[in-house]
N, C-alpha and C positions, 0 to 999 in steps of 0.2 A: 198660519203655518205656510212655509214655502220649502219645497224640496229642492235639492241640488239639480235634479232633472228639470223641474219647472223653471228654475233660474237660468237654465242653459249652461250650467257649470259642472256637468257630470264628470268631465275628464280632468278637472283641476287637481293638483297635488293637495294633500291634506292641509298644509300650511296656508295655501290660498283659499281653501274652503273656509278655514277659520277666519282668515282676513276678511272674506266676503261677508260672513255672518256678523262679524264685528262692525264692518262698514254699514250694514243694514240695521245695526242696533238690536240684533237678535241673539238669543241664546241658542247655541248649536246642540242638537241632540244627535248622538251617535252610539253605535255598538262597535265601532271600529277602534281597536286598541291603539292603533297608530295615532288617532286623534287625541286619545288620552295621553300618550307620550308627548305630543305636541303641546298640549295644555300644560303639562308639568314643566316642559322646557321653558315655556313662556313665563310661568310663575317664577321659576328659578332665575330667569334672566330679567325679570321686571318688565316684560313686554305685555302691554295691555291687550286683553281680548274680552269679548262680550260674555263669556261664560260657556261652560260645557255641561250638559246633562248627559251622563254616560250610564249605559246599562250593558253589563256583560251579556253576551248572547245566550249563555247557558244558565244565567242566574236570575233572569227577569222574564216574565211572560209578556206577551203583547198587551194583555189587559193591564198588567202592573205598569207598563210603560205609559200607556194612554192615561190611566188614572193619575199617576204621579206627574206627568207633564201638564195635565189639566190643573192640578193643585199648584204647581209652580207658576203657571200662567195667571192664575187667579190671585195668588197670595204673595207673590214676590215681584218687586220692581226690578227692571233691568239693571239699574245701578247697584242693586244689592247682590246680584249674581256675577257682576263683572269680575274677572280674574279668578273665578271660583270654579270648582268641579263639583257638581252635584251627582251623587251616585243613586241610581235607581235599581231596586226599589228603595224608596226613602226610608 
């Protein structure tokens, strides 16, 4: 796991955060609806991205997020999630 803060990218625009996660070969986790919009835009435009695991702030508990992210990390290969949006809770 790598946070935006740990990566020194806290102030990047959403599209750059997604670019950075893709560059690192990582699935991005977010509760930010703007990143969901960016993922949908990329899907529609055919722009590659590493995948997004999205949880609505009011519809998923922290425990559900942690549990589902662990499942994703253990059961899914990065190439299987590329260009996909996974909704948490699963």
